[in-house]
C-alpha positions as CSV (number, residue, x, y, z in Angstrom):
1,M,14.4,5.3,90.3
2,C,15.3,8.0,87.7
3,W,15.4,11.7,88.5
4,L,15.5,14.4,86.0
5,R,17.9,17.3,86.8
6,N,18.1,20.8,85.4
7,M,14.5,20.8,84.2
8,S,14.7,24.5,83.5
9,K,16.8,23.9,80.4
10,E,15.0,23.7,77.1
11,A,15.8,21.6,74.0
12,T,14.6,22.6,70.6
13,Y,14.4,20.7,67.4
14,T,13.5,22.2,64.0
15,L,11.9,20.0,61.4
16,N,11.6,21.4,57.9
17,T,9.0,19.8,55.8
18,V,8.2,20.1,52.1
19,P,4.5,19.9,51.2
20,L,3.6,17.0,49.0
21,P,0.5,16.8,46.9
22,A,-2.1,14.1,47.5
23,P,-2.2,11.3,45.0
24,E,-4.5,11.8,42.0
25,A,-7.1,9.7,40.3
26,L,-8.5,7.9,43.4
27,K,-10.8,5.1,42.2
28,I,-13.0,2.7,44.1
29,L,-13.7,-0.9,43.0
30,N,-16.7,-2.5,44.7
31,E,-16.4,-6.2,45.4
32,R,-19.0,-8.4,47.1
33,D,-17.7,-8.1,50.7
34,H,-15.0,-5.4,50.4
35,I,-13.7,-2.6,48.3
36,F,-10.4,-1.7,46.7
37,L,-9.0,1.9,46.6
38,F,-6.6,2.6,43.7
39,W,-4.7,5.8,43.1
40,K,-2.0,7.2,40.8
41,S,1.5,7.0,42.1
42,L,3.2,10.3,43.0
43,A,6.4,8.9,41.4
44,V,4.7,9.3,38.0
45,K,4.1,13.0,38.6
46,G,7.2,13.9,40.5
47,K,10.5,12.1,39.9
48,T,11.6,13.0,43.4
49,F,9.0,10.9,45.1
50,N,10.4,7.5,46.2
51,E,7.6,4.9,46.2
52,S,9.2,3.1,49.1
53,R,8.2,5.9,51.5
54,G,4.6,4.8,51.1
55,Y,1.1,6.2,51.6
56,E,-1.3,6.6,54.5
57,V,-5.0,5.9,54.0
58,H,-7.7,7.4,56.2
59,V,-11.5,7.0,56.2
60,Y,-14.0,9.4,57.6
61,D,-17.4,7.9,58.7
62,S,-20.1,10.6,58.7
63,V,-22.5,8.6,60.8
64,T,-20.0,8.2,63.7
65,N,-18.3,11.5,62.8
66,S,-14.9,9.9,63.2
67,T,-11.7,9.6,61.1
68,T,-9.6,6.4,61.3
69,C,-6.3,5.5,59.8
70,L,-6.7,2.3,57.8
71,G,-3.0,1.8,57.5
72,N,0.1,2.4,55.5
73,T,1.1,0.8,52.2
74,T,3.9,1.1,49.6
75,E,1.4,-0.1,47.0
76,T,-1.0,2.2,45.1
77,F,-4.0,0.3,46.3
78,L,-5.6,-0.9,49.5
79,R,-8.2,-3.5,50.2
80,I,-10.8,-2.3,52.8
81,N,-13.1,-4.7,54.6
82,N,-15.8,-4.4,57.3
83,L,-17.7,-1.3,55.9
84,L,-21.1,-0.9,57.4
85,A,-24.4,-0.6,55.5
86,Q,-26.1,2.8,55.7
87,H,-22.8,4.6,56.5
88,N,-21.2,7.3,54.3
89,Y,-17.5,7.1,54.0
90,T,-14.9,9.6,52.7
91,F,-11.5,8.2,51.9
92,S,-8.2,10.1,51.8
93,V,-4.7,9.0,50.7
94,R,-1.6,11.0,51.4
95,P,2.1,10.3,51.2
96,L,4.0,9.4,54.3
97,L,6.3,12.0,55.7
98,L,10.0,11.2,56.0
99,H,12.2,11.9,59.0
100,D,15.9,11.0,58.5
101,G,14.9,8.8,55.6
102,T,12.3,6.8,57.7
103,P,8.6,7.1,56.9
104,Y,6.5,8.2,59.9
105,R,2.8,8.9,60.5
106,A,1.7,12.5,60.9
107,H,-1.0,13.0,63.5
108,L,-4.3,14.5,62.3
109,T,-5.5,17.4,64.4
């Protein structure tokens, strides 16, 4: 059993972030049973962006009124399967945030 002592003490941590622009030129290629999303690398626009940090891709489904993270990639494209007929989708791509040099996922609020 583990007991916490001195619970009245506080710990603080400050995380400074730098806003990054969303990738530009998002394109969709329709295939028979899937789509591909393509976007322009942020490394082209800003020399300080390291492509190895990657991107996070989200989809909003207006029928279910929900947003889902489709995944992370270090590529500038993503294959998406299992889209449903009669649903309207909005895709978003954003760079992953870095903390101590490691990419991590920011939570949507």
